[in-house]
N, C-alpha and C positions, 0 to 999 in steps of 0.2 A: 525575642521571647526564648526563655532557656526552660525546659521543662525535664525532669526527671524518670525514669523510666525504668520498671524492671523487666523483667524477658517476658513474666505473666502479664503486665499490660501494656506493653509495647506493639504487640502482634493487632490486638483491640483495638489502637488507635489508628494504628494502618488503618485496618478495615474501615472503621468510624471516617478516615479522611478519602477513601477511596470514595465509598459512595457518596459521601459529599458530595466529591469535582464529579460524579455523575447525575448527580440531580440537579446541580448548579448549572453542569453544562449543555442538560438537554432542556435546562429553562432559556438558558439562551440563545441555542439554537430552533427554540422555536419564535426567538422574535423576527419578524419576517419586515425587508425594507423593500416595497414596490416588487412585491409578488418572490425576493429573494432568501433567503436564509440559508445560516449555516447548516444547521441540520443537526447528524450527528457531530458534524468536525466542531461545535460547541463544546464537545467532551476535551477537546482536544486545546483548544485557547484556553479554558477554566484552570488545565491541566497545567498548562504551559505559566500561567499566572501562579498558581498554586505552588509548584516547581521552584517559582523564582523567592515566594515569599516563605514557605515552610519547608522546603528541603531539609535544612538544618533541625527541623524539629522531629521530621520525620526520619532523620537520622539516628538522631538522638533515642526516637523511640523504639528501633531495633540495632541499640548497641547492648551488646552482652562480652562482659570481659574485657570494653574497651573495644570493642571490635565491631562495626557497622555492616548490618547486612541489607543497608535499603538499595543499593546500587542491584543485588542480586536478585532481591524480592519484586524490584519493577520490573527487570528482566525478565524473570518467570510470567508476570503479568504480561507482559507485553508478548511472551511466545504464546503462550496459553492462548489470547487470544487471534492472535495471526495464527496459529493453528485450527480453531474453531471456523473463524471468517471463510480465510482461502478453502479450507477442506469441502465448507458446505460450500461455498459458490463454485466448487466442483463437481459436486453431484448435482445442484440444480441446472448446471449450464451442460450436463450430461447427454441427456439423453437428446438434446440438439444440436449438439456439439459439430458432429460427424458432417452432418449434411449441410451446417450451415459455412464449416471449416473449405466444404467442398466445392461451397459456391463460390465463394472468395477468398481462397485461397493464395491467389497471387497479390491478392489486394490485401491483404491481411499482414503478409510475409513482407512486403514492399511497405507497409504502412511502419512497422513497428522498428524497420531499420530506419524510414526517411525520419522519423519522429527521431531517435536514439542518435543520429550522424549531426539531425540539424541542432541538436541539444549541444553535442558537442563540438561543433562547429561555435555555437555562441560561444561555449567556456574556452577556447582558442582565442575566441576576440576578445574577449576579457583580459587574457592573459597576456597580449600583446597592449591593451589599453594599460592594464593595472602597472606594466614596467613603467609608465613615466609617470606615477603617481604614489610611489611605495617606497620605502624603505628596505623592506624584506629582499632575500637573493634570490636569484631565478629559482633555486629549490621549494624555499618557503612559499613563494609566491604561487606556484604552480601546485604544491600540496593544498596550500588553500582553497586554487579554484577547483581541486579534482572533487574537495572536500564538498565546498558548492554546487559543484555539476551532480552529486549522490545526492544531493539534501534536496535541490531543485527539482528532481526527478522522484524522491521518497524511496530512495534505493538503498537498501540495508546492505543488499549483496555488494554492490558498488562501490559502498561505504568499505564495506569490510575488504574485500582486492586493491582500495586506494591504500587502504594505511597497510595492508602487504608489500605495497609497490613501491612507498617512500624509504626514502633513506632513513637510517636508525635516527630516533629522534624526533621527525617531523610527522609521525603520527597522531600527535596532540595537534596540530595545527590541521590536518585533515579532520576530528573531529569538530575544531570550531568550527570552519565552514560549513559542514554539514547541519551542524547545532543550528547556525544564521541561516541557511538557506529553507531549511525543512519548514520553518513556519509558511512562508508563501508558497511554497511545493505541495503542501495539505490542501490551502487554504486557494488559493488559484485556481487549482482545476475543479474542486469544489463548486467554485462561485461561476465557474464557464461552464458546466455543463447544467447548472441551473437558469442564465443568462443567455446562453445561442438559441435556444427553441423558442425563447419571449422577444428575441430580436427579431426574430426569423417570422414571427409569427405562427408557428408553426401549427397544425393539427395537430392534435396529441394523439387522437383516437386514432385515427387514420394512421399516423406514423409508426404507432405500435400495431397495426394490423399489417405494414409491412414489415416489419421485423418477425410477427409472427407468422408470418405466411411461410416458413419453410417448411420441410417434410414432417406430416406428424402420423404416418402410418408406416413407419419402418420401424419401430421400435420393438427390441426383441423380447416375444410373445411365450410363455409357459403355461400350457391349455388345463395343467393342476392347478391345486390350491398351492401358491405360497407358504413356506412357513417364515413367522418372524420369530426374529432371537429376542425380542422386546416389544414393548406396547409404542414405545417409542422411536426405535429405529437407531438408538444410544449405541448398541453393540458395535454395528457397521459402522456409522460414523468413527469411533473409538479404533474401529479394525484400519478404515484407512488413514488416518492418522500416523496410527502405527507403522505403517508399511510407507506412509510418504515421510516420514522422520528420518527412516533408513535409508531409503534412494535416494533424499535429499542432503545425507551425508556421504555420499560416495561421491570419488575426486576423482575427478579427470585430470592432470596434472595439476596446476591452479584454481579449474573451474570447476565449481558444485550445482546442483541445481538448487541449493539450500532449504531448507523448510519449507519455503513460501513456495519454490518450484515441484518439490515433493509431494507437498500436500494438496496442490492443486490438482498434479498429473495422477494420484491416487484416485480423489474425488471425480476426476472427469472419468477415469477408469470404471469405477465402481457405476457412477451414473449412468454410462453409456449402456453398460450392459444390464443394469439391474437387477440380475439376481444368478446365483452360482447352481444350476439344477433346482430344484422345490426351494433354496435360500434365498429370501428375500434380502438382498443388500441395500434398500431405499429405503432410509429415512424417512416417516412424514412430513409431509410438505411445513406442517405448522414448527416442527424439530424444528428443519435446516433454516427457516427463519430466525426462530429465536437464537440458532447458534449463530446465524450470519451478523445478528446485531449484538449479541453479546460480545461477541467475539470482537467485533471493530469496535465496539466502546471499549473492552479491555487494553486492544490494540494502542488506541488513540490517548487512553491513560495512564498507561505506561512509557509510553515514547514522550508523551507531553511534561509528565512530571520528571524525568530525566532527563528532558532539553532544558527542563527550566532552570534547574538546578547552576550552570555556569553563564543563563543565557546574557544577562545584564552586564556581567563578567568582561565575556567577549566579543560583546556586539558593538560593530562599528556599521557606519551607515552606508557607506561604499561599498560593503562587502556584501549588506543586502539587498542594494539595489544590482549587484551584477546576479546573486541568486535571482532577481526578479526578473532578469534577460534571461538565461538559462531555463525558466520557467515558460516563459512567454514565448517564445520564439519556437520550440518546437511543438506547443500546445498549439499557435496559431498556422504553421506550417503544415502540421497532420494534418489538419482542420479542412484547409482548403485543398490540401492532396484530396483527401479521401472525398472533399464533396465534388470538385470539379474535374479529378481527372479517374478516379476509381468510381466516381459518381455512384458511392453509397446512397444508402436511404439515412435520412437525419440520426436516427436511435442507432442504426448498425458503425454510422460514423462514429459518435459520440461513445458509442461502447468500447469501439478496439481504440479511441484514442484514449481511455484510460487504460486499457491496457498497455498501449504503448509506452505511455506517460510512467507506466505499473502505477498505477496510484487507485490504492486499493480503500480510502477514503470516500476516493470520486465515484467510486463502482455502487458504493453502498445509498449515496446517494440521487446517483441517476437513475437507481433500482425504483425509489422513492417519487423520482420526477416524472420519469415515463411510466411508470404504473405498472410494471412487466418488467422478470427476472429473467426474457429471455435475451437481455442486454448482456448478461454474462456471458454468453457465449462467443459473441461479439470481444470481450475481454477475454477471454481464455485463448481464443483462437491467435492473437496479436502479444500475448503476455509473454511468452516465452522466448519469442526471437529478439523484445523488447528485450529481456532478460539478460541472455547471454550479450546481445550488443551494448549493453550498458555498462557492464561488467568489464569488457574489452576495451573498450572506448576510456573508461576510466584508466586503465593500467596503459593504454598506448600514449594517452595524454602528459603522463606522468615520467613517460619513458622519453619521447620524444621534446619537453619542452623544460624539462629538469636541469 
């Protein structure tokens, strides 16, 4: 199809498309087969298909004086969603984060490392296998595998680090790998956290009690009346995002926490302390739930449409298989170690696994599956070490095997 748009009609057309993707995505997410559904990840699937079919039309809608702004617009949608979601998760996890982290400190840190290192080893194995079935040079193949590795773990920071680490001209190959494996990286973990409780025939209520049985009496209390900055708590949410973006932008050599890590950290700190003197820093619970869901939807929508733009052009079945391996191996290794070595309760296990896999969509699904937001504490405890590890591993893979 070929449409012509003016600057005045292009933006409304894009809004129409985005909310159509959300509506159809939620319908798809509601489809349940033997108790398993895509949930909010249905938005990602619809967005990916939409990107494959209609990305050119969307580009035409946002073309002004011969220059299209669709890529930048989708990136804004994706980043706003990511900031809303991760900051809300930080606030939700904050009150119980310290006690939960102290209780399982070694388990969370080691699990984050084990998940990422096992994924990296799977990537290295795929490199050695792939050398026998490709016409790509070593540098090109390694760039592709590094992209697949970052997509398999849905890690934008690792993706960015890999692009910076490869030789000039190879960054597009990294992007290709990331786009190919990202789909299963999202869907695989989302389905895993739903499937495992069913396979184990878990008593959801009993497991929920185990993860909520952390300390509940050590929250900081202000004996006077707290002053709300607004009726919904949007001001402290915005302030946490502002601080999180600033912290995430700080560079330590080539490493930074990125927007994701910075906003998560800011949300955790705000949620832990709850107030400064008489000033309330906690948004209402309903506000956090809405921001968490809205943010996740925006993130999946922006990432899905962008990823779909060249998905058909760049897709090769063998690379998709490599991506599946890099998602499944660390996921299963992490679950088994958490269950049988660290002996974490099931929901602690799955919560920390979503953090170790750096899977934002899977956390949203897990919260719905378990019926408790306390799993966010396990995610938040494991996520930082996983974030650092996946960035370093993606760079090491390129340095060692290019």
